[in-house]
Every structure is written in structure tokens, then in C-alpha cells.
N, C-alpha and C positions, 0 to 999 in steps of 0.2 A: 359406681363402687362399692363392692361388698364390705362385711366387716373386717375382715382378716386384711381385705389390701388395705383398708383405712389406718390399721393398726399399724402396719409395714411404712405406709406413708409418714404417719407422724412421728413413729421411732426415728426415721430419716431425717427428716425435718431436727425435730428435738436434738439430734445428736449434731449436725450442722452448726445449730444454733449454739450450739455449747460449746462448740469447737471454735466458732467466731469469740465470741465472750472470751474463754480461755487466750487464745491468741493477744487479742486485745488489750487484756487484765496485762499478760506477760509484757509487753510491748511497753503500754506506760510504766509499768512498773520499772522498768528497765533505764526508760528514760528519768523518773522520778530519782529510781538509788542513783542514779550517776550524777544527777544535779546535787542529793543531798551529800555523796560523798565527796564532791568538789570543794576544796578548802582553799582558805586563804593562810598564805604564813607571814607573820610581820617579822620584819629584821628592823633592829635597832640594837644599841648599844647595851641597854639595859633589858632586853628580850630575851627570851630561852634562847633562839636562834639568834646569832650576833652576826650572821657573816651571809653573802649572797650565796657563796657557794655551796655552805652547809643546807641552806634553803633549797637551793636547786636538788640535793640531794636527797631530801625529803621527799618532794613530790611527785605527785603521779600527774598524766595526761589531766588536762582541764584544771589544774590548780591556778591560784595567783599569789604570787608571792606580793606583797607588799613593804617598799621600803622607806624606811623613818629617815628623816635628814640627817645627814653625817658623811664622811669621806672614806668609802669602804677600798680598803687598800686590798685587790681579789687577786689579780693576777689575770692568766686567762680561764674564760668560762664558756666552757661548752656546753650548749642545750639540745640534749636527746629527747625532750620530750613535749609534748603541746602543751606549754603553760603562757600566762604572762608575767610580764614584770612590771610593776608599775612603780613611781617614786613619787614621794612627796617634793615640795620645791626645796633644793637646794643639799640633794643628793647626789654625790661625785661618785662614780665606781673607776678606779683607778688600775688600769692593767699594767702594771711597773715593768713596764717597754719587753714584757714578754713573748706573745705572740699577737692573737688577736685580740680582742678585749672580750667581745663577745661572738664566739662561733656557733653559728646556727645551723644543725644538723636534723630538725624536723620539721615537719609540718606544722600550720598553725601557730605560730611562735608569735607574740604580741609583746615589743618594748617600748615604754612609755614614759614620759617627764623625767629623764635620765642625764645628767650628766657624764659623759662617756670620756675618758682621756688614757693617754700613755700606752699606743700600741707598740709592738716591738720592730725592729730596723734590721731590715734585712736586705742584701745584693741577690738573693735567690727566692725568697718569699714575699707575696703583697699583703702584708700583713694591715687589719683595716681594724677601727674601731667596731664597726657591727659586720663581720662575714656571715654568708648563707650561702650554703651549696645544696643544688638539686631538692629545695622544696617549694613547697606552695602554699599560698595563704598567709604568709609573714606580714606582719604589719609594724611597721616603725614612725612612732609618731612623738612630735615635742621634744625629739632626743637633741641635745647641747654636744660635740663632738668638737674638741682642741686636742693639739699636740699627737694626732693620730698621721700614721701615714696615706694611708687611704682610710677617706670615712667611713665610707658602705662601698661592700664590695660584695655582688650578686652575682653568681653563676647556677645559669642552666635554674634560674626560679621562674615562677608562672604564676600570676593571679596574687604579686606582693604589694602591698604600696607605703610611699617615703613620704609621709606629710608632715610640713610644717616641722623641720629641722634645720639646724643651724651646723654646719661643719667648717670648720675654720683650719686649713692645714699649717704644715710646717716644711711646706716647699723651698728648697733653699734654688732647684738647679734641677730642669727635666729629667734628669737621671735619676736622681736621688728620691725625688717628689711624687709624690702616689695622688690620686684622682679623688674629689670630691663623694662623687657617685658613680661608680664602674659597675657596668652591665655587662656581663658574657653570655650569649646565647641563652637570654631569656625574652619571653612571650608574655604581653596582658599585663604589663606591670605600670603602676602610675606614678608619676613622680611628680606631688603637689605641693607646690609655697612653700618649697623649701630654699636656704641662704648659703651660699657657697662662696668660699672665698680663700684664698693663697695658696692653692693647688697647685697640680701642674694642669689638670685639666679639671674646671669645675663640675661637669657632667663628660660621661664617657660611655660611649655605646658601641658594640661590636657584635655582628650578628643575632642582633636583637629584635625582634618585631613586636607591631601589634602594640605598641607602648603608648601611654596618654603623658604626655610633659604638659606642663600646665603651671603657671603663677610663680616660677622660680627667677632668683635673683641669683645670676653668676659674675662675679666681679676681682677684678684684682688678681686674677690666674696667672699663672708664669707663662704658659702656651692657649688654650683655647677655654672659652667660656661654656662651651659646650663641642664636645668634637663626636663624631659617630661614622662607623664605617660598615659596610655589608650592612645594613641595616633596614629595611624595606619596611611598606605600609605604614609608615609612623605617623604621628603627627605630633607639634610642638606650638603653643598659644600663650598669650601674654606673658613672656618670660622678657627679662632683660637681660643684657649682656655688656655689662660695662665695663670699661676701663682694663681690657685684657690684652696681653699681648696680640694677640686677633681674637675677635667675638665668636664664631662659630663653623666648624670646616663641615660639610655633608659631603660624603664621599662615597662612590661605588655603591648606588643605594638606589631605591625608585620607587614611586607613589608616596611622596611625602607631602604634608602638607602644613605648611607654615605662615600662624596667621596672627597678626596685633601684637607681635614682638617687638622690642626695640631693641638697637644696634646702637650704642651711644659709647664714644669716646675712644671705639680700638684704636690706637694713635701710634704708630713705629714706622721705620725704615720701611716695612713690607706687610703692614698690617691691614686685613681685611674685616668689614663687618660681619659678612658670611663669604664662606670661601665654598663655591659649589662645582665641584669635582667628580666627572662623570656619574651622572646622575639625569635622570628621567622622568616624564610623565610626573609633572610636581607641580606646587602651586606655590607661589610667594604671594601674602594678600594682606592689604592694610598694615604693614610694618613701617616701624620709622629707622631710619637708618642717619645718623646725626652725627658729625664729627669722626667720622673715621678715615684714615687714609685712602682705601678704598671700599666702598659701602659693599658693592659686589665684585667678585670675583670668579666669572664664567669658565671653565677651562671642560671643555669636552662632554658640555651637555645638552639634551633636546628635546622638546615639547615640554617644554616649562612657561608657564604663564608667569608675569610680573605683575598684579593688578591692585592699581588704588593703595602703592607705595608712596611715603616720603623719602626722598635723598636730599639731605638739608646739609648744606656746609661741612661737604665731604672732600678729601681729593679728587678723590675719582668717584662718580656716580655710578657706573656700571664699568667695569672692563671685560670687554667678549672677546675672547681668541677664536682664530680663525675657525676652530675644530667646533661651535658651537652652531646647531643646527636647528630650526625650524621651532624657535621661541618665542613668546609675543608677550612685548611691553606696551600694555595698555594702559591708560587712564591713571598714570602717575606723577607726580609731582617731582621737578628737578629747580632745585630752588640753591642759589649761594654755591655751587660747587665748582672746583677749579676746573673742572673738565666733567661734563655730562657724560658721555660716552666715550670710552676709548676702544680701539681696537689695533690690531695689528695685521689685518686684512682689507683688501681691497674691494671683496663682493660677500654678499650675505644673502641667508635664506629668511634671518628673524626680521620680525615685523615690528615696527612703530607705529602705534595708534594711539592718536586725542589724549596724546598727554601734556602736560603743562612745563612750558620751559621759560624760563626767566631770560634766559638769552634771547629769545625770538624777537626778531624785527620787525615782524611782516604786519598785516594790515585783516582789518574783517569788516569790507565794505557791507555785506549783505548780513550784517546785524546777526549771524546765525551763533556767535562766541565761538566759534573756529575759525584758525587762521585760511585765508586764501590763499597763500603760497605755502608750500612746503617747507618745514625746519630741516635744516642740516643738522644733524645732532651729533657728527664728528667735524671738526676742524684739524686742517692739517697738522698744523703745532698738536694735537693731542695723539694724532696716528702717529706722526714722528717722534712721541716721546713714548708711545708703547713699543714700537720697531726699537728704538735707539734711547733707552732712559736715562742714559747720560746727559741728554740734550736738557733737560729738565733743569739744569745753572743757567740756561739763558730765558726762563721763562720772564716775560715784561721785560725783556732787554729791550733795547732800541731796535734793533735788525729783526725781531718777533713782531714788536708790533707795528712796522713798517709792514712786513709779509701779512699781520693780517689786517691790514688797510688794502692792500692790493687784492687780498681775497675776496675780501666786502664789494671792490669794484667789478673781480674777474673772478665768479666761482667755479669758473673751469679748475682753478689751481689747489681747487680742495681736490685732495690726492684718492676718495671714496666716497659713494653713494648713498650712505644710509640717512633714510628720511623719514620724517612724520608728515603727512599728507595733508593731515587735517590737525594741528595743534590746537590745544585748547587757549584761549585767549587769557582764561583768569584760571588760578590755581585751584583744583579739586578740594572743596572743605569736607 
């Protein structure tokens, strides 16, 4: 390379180096400037800014509003900027029964440590304590909601988180009541560690997928602890659904994974621990069903695996209608249920494999811990109750006890052949 070529090369190299330096300087300058410009606005009775609404008007994207202890009668608070509103202990935001208390219309909004009360009431609009529409990355944590028709209403949201919130509803009936957490057409949201009470449904999901629902408690709701429709590819784990009119309804969905949940004391004339209606390709594993009228009501389901669940002290363990096919009931405990299994059909494609049945009266001569003779999971009276429910008035009557004795002597009396070929001799621990 001659001297002239070397000069040209050095000029090009220095030019590129300077350009890179300038770009890097400008990039970090923008970030640093944004960080410096982001501000915190304090709100209190003796502060310069005395209302949350006034503080919202003063904010820019990235700002934080710190709300000091007190009761703030704000009415409707729309948020159209990416801001955070964080309260001290004892902060109450009152919506004055106007509309939503908070309306979230911007990405990246965070609400934390607030008590939110007094949404509007309407026959036409679903007013909520916190309403979010068409936004991403919202975060609602440690909020206490009371006296709102809906607690949280999220429509077309993505990557939002609801964590460790409490929502106590004011539902008097199904028509006027709203849901604790309501998601419509939402995806990749997280619902974690919330407590929901006295709503129409504790959690309601529709057209919502890829959700993580974990560690919530939903109880004393007028209808369902959780209810979802047309919402596939979801999982819910370690939740408690207790003392609702019905525990959970999973309807018109597929690829649902349900593990380590508790369905407790959902008791009434037709209450279910869980209603499975027209769902497929799903798993119920390690759940506890105790004290429900019907632990599992299965209607039109297929390719569902029930594995390692406990069915304890329910009216019915699993009520399987004749339109359910190719499901597998494996390694479950059935203990102190009035009827372990009930159905309205005389044939089945469902399989019962290695379950423990406390009603089993067989033996284990080869000591392999499984019964040597099959267990008939359905007895004749359980079958006729499923076909003719009004016959329940005869339960434990002398005539039924007499027929049960005949059934033991002549098993052919049993009208159907649902059998577990190798029942466990001891309950699974």
C-alpha cells in the first residue's frame, strides 16, 4: 500500500470510528436524559398536588405518582400515558359511582398499593375498579378492590400481570353482579395470588389464551369460582375454589392443564367442583375434590387424562355422560363418596386404570398391591339415579339396600360394565 492509499484508508477508518462514537454518545445521552426527565409527583392534602387526577394531568411517559395516605374522591380516572401510580398504606381512591375508577388506555401502566372503591353501576356498561383496553405490559399489584361491579376488566390485553390483589364484590344476583377478574380476548396474561369473593364469577375468561393462573383463592361467589369459554392453551395450578355455587366451568376449549388445585365445599342442588363441557386434549392432575355435590361433571369431553387426583366425601366423584369418549382415569383416590362414578349410558370407551376405591371388596392373593378381580365402578342404583334423578329419594331405603344385596350375589344385575381391571388395594399417598 502506497502513502496516498494509506492516507485514504486512515481517513475512512477515522470517519467510521467517529460515527460509531457519535452514535453511541447520542444513544446513551437519550437514555440518560429520559431517566433524568422522569419525575415523581407526590399527592397529599398538604402537597402542591392534592388530587390523583391533577397529578395524572401533570405526568409524562415514565413518571411516577406517589400517593400519600388519605381518601381521594376522584371519580373516573382515565390514564393515557405510561405511568406508575403507587400508594402508601391507607390510600383509598373513590370512583364516586361514576364510571370505571381507573381506565387504562396506554401500555406499561402500573398500579400498586391502592384501595379502589366505588365503580359506576349500569345495565349497559361493565364498569370496573380497574378497566384496561387494548394495552400491553400493564401491572396491577397489591390492590384492594371493594364495592365495584367488576373488579378487573381486561379487554384485548397482552403481557399484563394481576398479582396479590383482593377484590370483594357487591353482587346481589347473576344479572346485576360482575366478575372479580374478567378477561376478554386477552393473551399471555398472568393472574397470580389474587383473592376474589362475592362476585358473579370470581374469574371469567373468554377467547383468552396462553394464560398463567396460579395461587388464587376464589370463594363465596354467586355462580362460579372460575368460568372460562372458548379459551384454549391455558393452565391453572394451585388455586382454591371454595364454597361457590359451583367451583369451575371449563367450556368449549382444548389443551387445558389443571394441576394441584382444590375444589372444596361447592355444594348445592346441582353444584360441581368442576364442569367440563366440550373440551379435549387436557389434563387434570393432583387436584383435590372434597365436599362437592358433584366433584367432576363431564359432558362431551374427549382425550382427557384424570391422574393422581383425590375425590373425597363428594356426592358424586365423576359423573360421566354418554357423549364422553376416550378419557383415561388413572391412579386416583376415591374415598367416602356417595357414588364414585355415575353415568347415563351402558357402554363406554373411557378407561379406569389402577385407581383406589374404598368400596372395593376384592382381595390381593399375589401381594402385588393390586386387586385380583376387577372393581365395578358403577352400581345399578348409581346408574338409575343418573337416568332418573328423582329416584335419589330412595337412597338407602330398604328396597334399595335389598337390591344392592342381590347385586353382590348376582353381579349380572348391574346394568353396565365400567370396570377398573387392577384397582389399588391402598390409597395413593
